[in-house]
C-alpha positions, 0 to 999 in steps of 0.5 A, spaced: 307 779 212 310 778 206 310 783 199 314 784 193 319 787 195 321 781 200 320 777 195 324 781 190 330 779 196 329 773 197 329 770 188 336 776 188 339 773 194 338 765 193 340 766 185 346 770 187 343 777 182 342 783 184 335 785 186 336 791 180 336 785 176 330 781 179 326 787 179 327 789 172 325 783 170 319 782 174 317 789 172 318 786 165 314 779 165 309 784 169 308 788 163 307 782 158 314 781 157 316 774 153 322 770 156 325 771 150 324 778 149 326 779 155 333 775 154 333 777 147 332 785 147 332 787 154 339 786 156 340 793 158 335 792 163 337 786 166 344 787 165 344 781 160 341 775 163 340 769 159 334 765 158 336 760 163 336 765 169 329 769 167 326 763 167 328 762 174 326 768 176 320 767 173 317 760 176 321 763 183 316 769 184 311 764 182 312 760 188 313 766 193 306 768 190 303 762 191 305 762 198 303 770 200 296 767 197 296 761 202 299 765 208 292 771 207 287 765 205 290 763 212 290 769 216 283 770 213 281 763 215 283 765 223 281 772 223 274 769 221 274 764 227 277 769 232 283 765 232 288 770 231 292 772 236 298 776 235 303 771 236 300 766 232 299 772 226 307 774 227 308 766 226 304 765 219 306 771 217 314 769 217 313 762 215 319 762 210 316 756 206 309 752 205 311 746 209 313 751 215 306 755 213 302 748 214 305 746 220 303 752 224 296 752 221 294 745 222 292 745 229 287 751 227 285 747 221 277 745 220 277 738 221 272 733 221 271 730 228 277 726 231 278 722 237 281 728 240 275 732 240 270 727 243 274 727 248 274 735 249 267 734 250 267 730 255 272 735 259 278 730 260 282 737 257 284 739 264 286 731 266 290 731 259 294 738 260 295 735 267 299 730 265 302 732 258 306 738 264 308 731 268 304 735 273 301 729 276 304 724 281 298 719 281 295 720 274 290 715 275 287 717 282 286 724 278 283 721 273 277 718 278 275 726 278 273 725 271 268 719 272 262 721 269 256 717 267 253 724 265 259 726 259 260 718 258 266 716 262 266 710 266 272 709 269 279 712 270 282 708 265 275 711 260 278 718 263 286 716 262 284 714 255 281 720 252 286 724 256 291 720 251 287 721 245 288 729 247 296 728 248 296 725 241 293 730 238 297 735 241 303 732 239 302 731 232 300 738 231 306 741 235 311 744 229 317 743 233 315 735 233 313 735 225 320 739 224 323 733 227 319 727 224 319 730 217 327 731 218 327 723 221 323 720 216 326 724 210 335 721 212 332 715 214 327 712 210 327 707 205 322 705 200 321 698 200 316 694 194 314 687 194 309 684 188 302 683 190 300 676 191 297 672 185 300 678 180 307 675 179 304 673 171 302 680 170 308 684 174 313 682 169 315 688 167 317 690 174 321 683 176 326 687 179 322 690 183 319 683 186 322 683 193 326 691 193 328 696 199 334 702 198 335 708 201 329 714 198 334 719 199 339 715 195 334 712 190 334 715 183 328 718 180 326 713 175 326 708 179 322 711 185 317 713 178 318 706 176 315 703 183 310 707 184 307 706 176 307 699 179 303 701 186 298 705 182 297 698 176 296 695 182 301 690 181 307 692 186 306 694 194 310 700 195 311 703 203 316 708 205 318 708 212 324 709 216 327 703 219 328 704 227 324 707 232 330 711 234 325 717 232 320 715 238 326 715 243 328 722 240 320 725 241 319 722 248 326 726 251 323 732 247 316 731 250 317 728 257 319 733 262 320 729 268 321 722 269 314 722 273 309 717 273 305 721 267 311 720 262 308 712 263 302 715 260 306 720 255 309 714 251 302 711 250 300 717 247 306 718 243 305 710 241 299 712 239 300 718 235 306 715 231 302 709 229 295 714 228 297 720 226 304 722 225 307 717 221 302 716 216 302 724 215 309 722 214 309 718 210 305 721 205 309 728 205 316 724 204 312 720 198 309 728 196 316 731 197 321 725 193 315 724 188 316 731 186 323 731 186 323 725 180 318 728 176 323 735 176 328 730 175 324 727 169 321 733 166 328 736 166 330 729 162 324 730 157 324 738 156 332 736 154 330 731 149 325 735 147 329 741 146 335 737 141 330 734 138 327 740 135 333 743 134 336 737 130 339 740 124 334 741 118 335 738 111 333 744 108 328 746 102 328 741 096 324 737 093 323 731 097 319 724 097 317 722 103 315 714 105 311 711 110 313 705 109 308 697 109 307 692 108 301 689 107 297 695 106 303 698 101 308 704 102 305 711 102 308 716 098 308 723 098 312 728 093 312 735 096 316 741 093 322 745 097 316 749 101 313 743 103 307 742 099 304 737 098 304 736 090 302 728 089 302 722 093 301 714 092 302 707 094 307 702 091 307 695 094 314 691 095 311 684 095 310 686 087 316 689 087 321 683 089 317 679 086 321 682 080 327 680 078 330 687 077 329 693 083 327 698 077 323 693 072 318 692 077 312 697 077 314 701 084 321 701 082 318 705 075 313 709 079 319 711 084 324 713 078 318 717 074 317 721 080 323 723 081 325 724 075 318 728 074 319 732 081 327 734 080 327 730 087 332 733 091 333 727 097 328 721 099 325 720 107 323 714 109 319 712 117 323 708 121 317 704 123 315 697 119 318 694 113 322 701 114 330 698 112 326 694 106 323 700 103 330 703 104 334 697 101 330 696 095 330 703 093 337 704 094 337 698 088 335 704 084 341 707 084 337 713 083 340 720 082 339 727 081 338 731 075 346 733 076 347 726 076 349 726 083 346 721 088 339 722 091 340 722 098 336 717 103 334 718 110 331 714 116 327 718 119 324 717 126 316 718 126 315 717 133 309 721 133 307 722 126 300 718 126 299 722 133 299 728 128 296 724 122 289 723 127 290 731 129 285 736 128 291 739 125 292 735 119 285 735 118 285 741 117 290 741 113 289 735 108 282 734 110 281 729 104 287 725 105 288 718 107 291 718 114 297 714 111 298 720 106 298 725 111 303 722 115 308 721 109 307 728 108 310 729 115 316 724 116 317 728 109 316 735 113 321 733 119 326 731 114 326 738 111 325 741 118 324 738 124 323 744 128 318 747 123 314 740 123 314 737 130 311 744 133 304 740 131 304 735 135 304 734 142 310 734 145 308 728 149 307 724 143 313 725 140 316 719 145 322 722 147 321 722 155 321 718 161 315 716 163 311 723 162 305 719 163 307 719 171 310 726 172 306 732 174 302 734 168 301 741 169 308 742 170 310 739 165 307 742 159 309 748 162 316 746 162 315 743 155 311 749 152 317 753 155 323 748 152 319 749 145 318 757 145 326 758 146 326 753 140 322 756 136 324 764 137 332 762 137 332 759 130 326 764 128 320 764 123 319 765 116 313 769 116 310 768 109 311 760 110 310 759 117 304 754 119 298 757 124 302 751 129 309 755 128 306 762 129 303 760 136 310 759 139 313 766 137 314 770 142 308 775 144 303 771 139 299 765 141 294 761 137 288 768 136 294 771 132 298 765 129 291 764 126 290 771 125 297 772 121 295 766 116 289 768 115 290 776 113 296 772 109 292 768 106 286 774 103 292 780 102 299 776 100 305 775 103 308 780 108 312 785 105 314 788 111 315 787 118 311 793 119 305 790 115 304 785 122 300 791 125 294 791 120 293 784 122 286 783 127 288 784 134 295 785 133 297 791 138 303 794 138 305 790 145 304 784 141 308 787 135 314 789 140 314 782 143 314 778 136 317 783 131 324 780 132 323 774 132 319 774 124 323 774 118 322 775 111 326 774 106 325 778 100 322 784 103 322 790 101 327 792 108 334 788 108 334 788 116 326 784 116 331 778 115 335 778 121 334 779 128 334 785 129 330 789 133 325 794 128 326 798 133 333 798 132 332 800 126 333 808 126 341 805 129 343 801 123 341 807 118 344 811 122 351 807 122 350 806 114 350 813 114 356 815 117 360 810 113 356 813 107 353 806 104 345 804 105 343 798 110 344 792 104 351 794 103 353 793 111 350 786 111 354 784 105 361 788 106 366 786 113 370 791 111 364 797 112 361 792 118 369 793 121 369 801 121 363 801 125 365 803 133 359 802 136 360 807 142 357 813 137 350 809 138 350 808 146 343 813 148 340 811 154 336 806 152 341 802 147 347 801 151 352 797 149 349 789 149 344 791 144 349 794 140 354 788 140 348 784 138 347 788 132 353 789 130 353 781 130 346 780 127 349 784 121 355 779 120 350 773 120 343 776 118 337 770 120 343 764 120 340 758 123 343 756 129 343 749 128 348 744 125 348 742 119 345 736 117 348 729 117 346 723 114 346 716 118 347 710 115 345 703 118 349 697 117 345 694 110 343 687 111 342 688 119 334 689 118 331 686 125 332 684 131 333 678 129 339 679 124 344 681 130 350 678 133 353 680 139 359 684 139 357 687 132 360 694 131 354 699 128 352 706 128 347 708 129 342 715 132 340 717 139 333 717 140 332 718 147 336 720 153 333 718 161 336 718 168 339 711 167 343 711 159 341 712 152 337 708 147 340 708 140 336 707 133 341 702 129 335 700 124 333 693 126 326 697 129 327 696 136 331 701 139 338 698 144 339 701 150 347 703 152 345 702 160 349 709 165 355 704 165 356 703 159 356 710 155 363 711 156 370 709 158 369 713 165 363 713 170 357 718 168 352 719 173 348 723 167 347 721 161 345 727 158 352 730 159 355 724 154 349 723 148 344 728 145 338 726 142 338 725 134 346 724 136 350 719 131 353 714 135 357 707 135 355 702 139 358 695 140 352 690 141 352 687 147 347 682 149 340 681 145 333 678 148 329 677 141 323 674 145 323 681 150 325 685 144 331 688 149 338 691 146 343 692 150 349 696 147 356 699 149 359 705 147 365 703 152 372 704 147 367 708 141 366 714 143 360 719 139 361 718 132 
C-alpha cells in the first residue's frame, strides 16, 4: 500500500526537489510549523525553499493523503463484503490517481437496483457472458433456452434484452473502456449553450452565449464559469459532449472479439450503454474536470489580486481626516490620530456648501478648515463611492494646508468592502455606539494609512477583486485567500503593541484565540517591552512563541533586535557578533562599517548555517523595514466626475482595481470602473493580464467607447503603457 515514504518520493519527483527537502518540509509541517516560519527561519532544513515551494509540498501531500484514505476505505469495504481478491487488492494499492481508483472500484460499489441486476436475477448472466465472448453462432437460438415463465423471461427477445442490459453494465464498468472514453471526451468535447426558451429578456447579460459552442479543452476559465453560472440561474441550457460518434466505433473495435452474430448484440448493448450510462457519466466527469480547472485559475487570479491589494503602499502614520461621501445623508467625517484612533466624527452637507459663493465661507468649508487646523491633519482620505468626486472637488477648493505650509494631500480611496466592515461584528465590537457610515469613514481613513492592517478585518471575498468568486469551490477559495493574507501579514511584520486582533490572527502560529489573548494582555498590563513578554500571555506556549516571535515587532523596546525580523532564537549569534567587534548590538544596527567587518563563517554551527546568517546580516542593515513600495498618489482628471462626462479618445490617469483572465478594470474617477480588455492591455499579444498589470497600479488609459445605459466603459492601454 502507498505510504508516507512513497508520497515523499512522488512529491519530490513532481516538484523537481530532493526527497530530503520534501521530507524535512513534511516533518516541520507535521510538528506544527507554518509556511511563513518554515520558509523564513528553517532554510537549513529545507535547503532554502521559498513559500511557494513549501505551499506546493503541503498541498500535494494533503492530496496524496486523501488518496490514501480513500484507498483504505475501499479496501475495507471490499474486505467486509468478501470481494477482495489478491489481484483486486494489488490494483487498488497501485492506483495512482483518484479517477483510476474509482474506476477500479466502480463494478464493486454498492449501487441501487439496476436493469443488469434484474437480468442477473432472471438467470441471464451466462447468456450475456457467451454473447460478450462472441462464443455463439446463433444467439437467438441459445436465448430460447433461457425462456422461463417462473423467472419472468417470456421470449428469446426478452432473454437477449436482459443479456444486453448485463453487457451494457459490464462495458460501463470496464476500466479500459472508461479510460478510452475519458480521453476522447476530454480532447473532443465542445461546450455548447443556448438561451432557455422565453428567457431572452432575463438573460440579456448572457447575450453573447445565446448560441455558443467551442472546444471545452481550449475554453478560457472565465467563459466556462460564465456559462455554468447562466445554467445555474436557469437562463442558459449548457451541454458538454463530443461532436462525433467516432468513440463508439473505437469501442466496437475494442470490445468485439469476432465478427459473428454476437457482434450485433454487443453493438446494441454498447449503444444502450453509451446513451444511458457512459455518456452521462463522462459528461459529469468532464464538467467537473473543467469546472475544477476554471476554479483553480479563478482562485489564483483572486489570490494574486488580494496579495497585490494587501501589499499596496501605505501612506503611513499621519493624522487623518477621512470622508465617507454622500449627498442626501451628508458626508460623514472621521478624524483619526496617527495610530488610527478615532478622535472626532462629524457630518457636512454638499448641497448646502454648493449654495455658498465661496467654498471656504460655507458651513461645510469652515468645519473642514477648523478640523484640519485643530488636529494638524496630514492627509485627507475620500471614499470613491457616490459623491466621492464631488466631495474631492469641493475640498480641493479649500486649498487646505498643513502646519508647515505644504498642501494637504487629498486621496481617493477604493471603498470596496467598507460597508461590509461597517456592519460586521468586528466593527460593532470596535465602535459599538457609532453609526455604520461613521465606521465606514474610519475604515476608509485607516485603509489609506495601512491597507494591510485594515483590509484583514474584511472577508477577502467581499473586497471585490475576484472573478466569479461565488461560483468557485468555496473551500479551496478560502484556503487560498487565507494563505495569501497570511503570507502578506508575515512578510510585512506586525507591530505587537498597536496591531488589532484581526491582524494578529494571521501572524504565524497565533490564530483568533491567541490574538485575542495578546490584545487582552496588552490592555491589562500595558505595552509589551520585549518579545519574551509574549510568553506571559495566556495559553501562548513555546511552539506558538517560536512560530510567531520573528514576525512581531516592538519599536522602542528593551532589545533593539525586537524591531527586526531576526528571530529571538538567533539573538545570541548577534550578541556574539557585537562582542567580537567590541560594540553594542544597537551600534551594529546603526553603523554599516561595523557590519562590513562581520565574518559570518565564524558563526556557523550545526543548527545555524549560511542562509540564516546571511538573512541576519541583511536584517541588521534594515531592521523591520517595510517591504512595500512607497506611496504614490493618483490624481483623477478634474471635471470628469461621471460616466456622462467621458468622451471617446480621452487620455486619462487611473488605478487598476481588479485583474481578471479577460482583462483589467480601471478606476478613472467616474464611479464606474472601465474595462481594458486583454486585447487592449499592451501593444503586443498578452496571454495573462496579470503579467502586464497589478491591482493598485497607476496606469494611463484611452477611452474607446462609452455605454452609459449599460454602465460600460471600454478602455485601452495600447501605445500608452503603465504610468
